[in-house]
N, C-alpha and C positions, 0 to 999 in steps of 0.2 A: 635532722634535728640540729638547728642552729643554737648557738649560745650567745647571749647578750649580757654584757656587764656594764652597768650604768652608775657612774659617779661613786665608785666604791672606794672607801677609805678604811685603813686599819692601822692602829697604833699598838705597839708593845711597850708599855710604859712611856718613856719619852721618845722612843724611836718611831718615826713615821714610816711604816712599811709600804703602804699604798696611799697615794694622794689624789683622791677624786678621779680615779682611773676609769676609763670607759673603753670597751673592746667588743668587737663583733667577730664571731667565729662562724663563717658560712656553713650551712649544712653540708656534710660530707667532706669538709676540709681536713687536712692534716697540718696543724699549725704549731710552730715552734716558738716558745718563749725563750729568748736569748738575752743575756746580759751578765754583768759582773756579779760577784757575790754581794748579797745585800740589796740587790736591785728590786726585790719583791716578787720574783718569778714563782717560787714555791708557795709563798703566801697566797698569791692570786690563784694558783692551781688548787690549793686546799679550800679556798673560799668557793670556787666553782663546784668542788666536790661536796661541800657541806661539812668538811672536816675542821674548818675554821669559820668563825662568825665575824663578819665585817662590822665595823662601828656604824657605817652608813652606806647607803647605796643599795642597788637591787641586782639580782641575777635571774635571768630568764632562760628556760629551755624552750626554744621555739617561742610561742606566745604565753607560755605558762610561767608565772612568777614562782620561783622555787626558793626565794630568799629565806623564808622561815622553815623550809621543808627539812626533815631529818635526812641523814645520809641514806638510810635504807629505802626511803621513799623516792629518792632521786634516780635510782637505778643507774648508778655510775660504775663503770669498771675502772679500777685504780691499780696501777702497777708501780711498785716502789723500786728504788735503786738496788736494794739488797734482797730481792726476791720475796721475802716474807712468806716462804712456803712452810707448811707444817712438816717438820722433820720426821715425825713418826708415821706419816701417811705416805702411801704410794703415790706415784704420778696420777694414777686414775682417781684416787680418793681426793687428792688436792684439787683436781679440776672439778670433781663432782661435788665438792663441799657446798658451794652456794646453791646448787640445784637441790641437794637434800634438805637444806635449811628451808627452801621454798616448797618442800613437799612434792617434788616431781616424782612420778612413778619410777620404779626401778627400770622398766623398759625404756622410758624416755631418757633417763639419766645415762644409761648405757649407750644409747644411740647418739646422744649429744656429745658425750666424752669421746667416743671413737671418731665422730665427725671432726672434733677439734684436734685430736691426735694426728689425723691425716693433714689437717690444715697447718699444724706446726711441725710436721714432718718428724714425728717421734713415735710412729706406730711400732709396736713390739716392745716399748719401754714402759708400758702402763703399770707393770708390777714393781718397777724399780723405785727405790727411795731417793729423795733429793741428793743425799750424800754420794750416791752412785753415779750422778750426772755431772757433766762439765758445767762451767758457769753459764755458757751460752744456752745449753739445754735447760738449765734451771730457769733462766729468764724467759725462755719460750713457754715453759710450763706456767710461770706466773702470768704471762700474757693470755694463755689459754684459759686459765682460771678466771681472769677478769672478763673475758669474752663469753664465758659459759652461759651466763644469765641473760645474754643478749641485751647488753646495756644500751641506754640511749646515747651516751657519750663515753669515750675512752680517754682516761687521763693518765699520763706517764711522767713520773718524777725522776729525771736523769736515769732512764731505764738501763743504759749501757755503761754507766759511770764506774761500776765495779769490775768491768771486764778488761782484758788486755786488748791492745790495739788491733790485732788481727781478728779476734772474735768480734770486737766492736764493729769493725768494718763489715764483716759478714752479716751481722745482725741488722745493721742499718739498711743494707740492701734488701734483706729479707722483710723487714718491717714495711719498706716502701712497696714491695710487691704484694704483701698481705693487705695493705690498705687499699691498693688498687682493686683487690678482689672483694673486700667486704664493705668498703666505703662508709664505715662508721665515723662520725665526727670525732676527731681526736685532737688533743692538746698535749704536747710534751715539753718538759723543761729540760734545757741543756745549757752548759756553758761552753760547749764545743761548737765553734762557728762552722767548721767543715760538716759536722753532723747535721746542724740545722739546715744548711744550704743544700745538702745532698738529699735529705729525707723529706723535708716539709715542702708543701706547695705555697704556704704563707709563713712569713717570719715576722715576729714582733720583737723589736729591740727595746729593752727596758733599762731604766737608770733611775735610782733614788725614788722608786715608787711610782714612776711615770713612764709613759710610752714615748720614746724618742722618734720611732718610725715604725710603720707597719706596711707590708706589701709583699710582693713576690720576691723570691731570692734574687732574681735578676734586677728588679727595680731597686732593691736596697743596695746591691753591690755596685750597680752602674750609676745610681743617682742618690747617694747618701744625703740625708736631709740636713745634716749639720756636722760640725767638727767632731762631736762626741761619737757619732755613728762611724764617721770616716776613720777616726783614730782607733775605736774599739775593734773594728774589723781587721786591724793589724796589718803588718808588712807594708808600712807606709814610711816615706821620708817626709819630714815636716820642715817647712821653711817659713820663717817669720819675716814680715816686712811691712810695706806701706802701699796704698793705692792712691793715685792722683791723676787727673787729666787723662783718663782712659788708659793708664799704664799701671802695671804692678811691678814693684821692685822687691823681690823676695829671695833673700839669702843668696844673692849673686845672679839670680835669673831676672831679667827685665823683659816682661811680656805684655802683650796687649790685654787690657781689661775693660772692654767697652761698656760694661754694666755700671761703671762708676766714672763719670766724666767731670765731677766737681773739682774745683781748684784746691779745696781744702783736703789736706792729706789725712788719711785714716789708716789705722792699723789693720793688717790682714794676715791670714795664715793660709798657706798652700799645702796641699797633700798630694804626694805622688807615690803610687804603689811601686814596689821594687821592679816589677816586670814592665812598668811604664817608663823606665829610664833606659837609655841606650848609651853605649860607649863608642866614641870615635877617637881616632889617633890624631886627626887634624880638625880645626874649626871648619864648619861648612856654611856659616852665615846665620845659623839658627842660634837662639839663646843657649849658652853652654857654660858649664863650670869647669875650670881646670882643677884636676884632683890627682892625687897619688894613689896608686893601687897598694893597699895595705895587706890584704889577705884574700886568698882564693880558695873556695871550698867546692871541689868538683864531685863530691861523693853523693850526688843527688840526681834527680831527673832534670834539674836545672843547675847551672853553675852559679853559686852565690859569690858575689864580689863585694868586698868592703873597701871603701875609698875615703880619703880625707882631703877636703878642699881647704888648704891651710889659710888662704887669703881671707876666707869668710868664717873659718872655724866650724865648718859643717862636715859631719860624717854622713856618708851615703851608703845605702845598701842597694845593689843592683842584681837582678836575676837575669841571667843570659841563657838562651837556648844553646844546646851543644854545638849546633851548626855555626851560630854567631861567635861563640867562644873560640871555636877552631879557626875561624877566619881571623880573629884578632890576635890570637896567640899571646895573650896577656902574661905579664910577669910581675911579681910583687916588686914594688919600688919604682916602677916606671910612671911617668906623667901622661895622663890622657885627658879627654874632654867628655863630660857627662851631659847628655841632652834629655830633656823630658819629652815624651811623646804626648802626654796629656797631664794637665795640672788642674786640680780642683781648688779654687780660691774661695775662701769664706771671709766676708767682711760684713758683720751683722746680717742684714737681710739680703746681701748680694752674693752671687755665686756664679762661677764660670766653669 
């Protein structure tokens, strides 16, 4: 069951939440909507579900236009951030609720609920109340309730946002495995980049009611479409400068830029991720910035080094592997050279 959103716009008073947005969700995909607060992620999800009505545009499930269809007629499973379980009902009755509303027989209800309890790995807890469960268990019950009626699509609004980091990590892995088993077309909203890239097979980056980029996690990480996407994905060092005659002069780095060979100088911005910078004790002929080591944080899987290039007024963040850090034996206060392994340069329509 694919989902197609065509030219959808939505305003809340003077605020433009969605601006003629179009989106394709392939059948069987697990797609993440990722973006800053106010980018339109949840509004888009609620319009797909029928919980919000767009001002213009259409929504299709496969080839069926559901733009004017009621929520109950769309057969959508929806999972909220805060579980929304019925507190006075047992786990069994929470999962069974939608089935009873649809007048399933008692035998079919029992069979379906126990099937889902096995799927969410909560067998033996069917008589428990939500208050007797952990946060991760409650969210799995909420997911089972959404899946009970065999929905055409599954929509999740920051489903792990209320959980602590360890439980969130476990549930992300569990959701990925679950999707590989049931293959229901799913869309989930998150502001957590790691979550989106770990769980989803497609990611959509949103900003101010528009889509900045859509693609696989690898495509978006390796080939960011524009400066917003590059900056939003975080852990980047930003260098401002100019391009001219096939060269880019950016915050002390002078590198080749064959995409722009004009004599007219133009403003440009370069982005380098923290792990794409290296540190050397001597110059080796490659473009490098001389910088002073300000702070070293070794309490992680990588060693984070903060440096300052005084000549250009540039602060740098470098992630070093432990092997490389042990080779260098860095000390705060010493002067070193920082070299980029890869730079992404943006100048209007040009990129390297």
